[in-house]
Structures are given as structure tokens and as C-alpha cells.
C-alpha positions as CSV (number, residue, x, y, z in Angstrom):
1,M,0.0,0.1,-0.1
2,T,1.1,3.7,-0.8
3,K,0.6,6.4,1.7
4,E,-1.3,9.2,0.2
5,S,0.4,12.7,0.0
6,K,-1.2,15.9,0.5
7,N,1.3,17.3,-1.9
8,K,0.5,17.8,-5.8
9,S,3.1,17.0,-8.1
10,F,3.5,19.3,-11.3
11,V,6.4,20.0,-14.0
12,L,7.8,23.6,-13.5
13,R,9.8,25.2,-16.0
14,I,12.3,27.3,-14.8
15,E,15.4,29.4,-16.2
16,T,18.8,27.5,-15.4
17,E,20.3,30.8,-13.5
18,T,17.3,30.8,-11.3
19,M,17.4,27.1,-10.6
20,E,21.1,27.2,-9.7
21,A,20.4,30.3,-7.3
22,I,17.7,28.5,-5.7
23,E,20.1,25.2,-5.5
24,K,22.8,27.2,-3.8
25,W,20.2,28.8,-1.6
26,A,18.9,25.7,-0.7
27,A,22.3,24.1,0.3
28,N,23.1,27.0,2.4
29,E,19.9,26.4,4.5
30,F,20.3,22.6,4.7
31,R,17.2,22.0,2.7
32,S,16.4,20.2,-0.6
33,T,15.9,22.1,-3.5
34,N,12.3,21.1,-3.6
35,G,12.0,22.1,0.0
36,Q,13.5,25.4,-0.6
37,I,10.9,26.2,-3.3
38,L,8.1,25.1,-0.9
39,Y,9.4,27.1,1.7
40,L,9.6,30.3,-0.7
41,L,6.2,29.5,-2.1
42,N,4.6,29.4,1.3
43,E,6.3,32.5,2.7
44,A,5.1,34.7,-0.4
45,L,1.7,33.3,0.2
46,K,1.7,34.0,4.1
47,K,3.0,37.4,3.4
48,N,0.4,38.3,0.7
49,G,-2.6,36.9,2.9
50,R,-3.2,34.2,0.3
51,L,-2.8,31.3,2.6
52,A,-5.5,30.1,4.9
53,K,-4.4,29.8,8.5
54,K,-4.1,26.5,10.1
55,K,-6.4,25.8,13.0
């Protein structure tokens, strides 16, 4: 049996220079590249009031 994930997968096209910068940033903060992208997206959503608050 597989465990259901709350995450949705999708393809992301990103410029090489941007991806390299994210990879370096992730390494500096001891995160995976995927984890860094999720962190940045969540922070941007929170900052702009677009993410529902957890109960």
C-alpha cells in the first residue's frame, strides 16, 4: 500500500540561472531544492495573505 500525500506534483519550467541560485540557497539553509521552493512559495503566500491559516 502507498501512503497518500497531501502534495500535488507538477512540472515546473524554470530558467537555469534561477534554478542554480535556488540550489545554492537551499544548500546554505540545509534544505533540498524542492524543500526550498516550497518554503519560498509558502512564505510568499503568507506574506500576501493568500494562505489559509491552520487551526
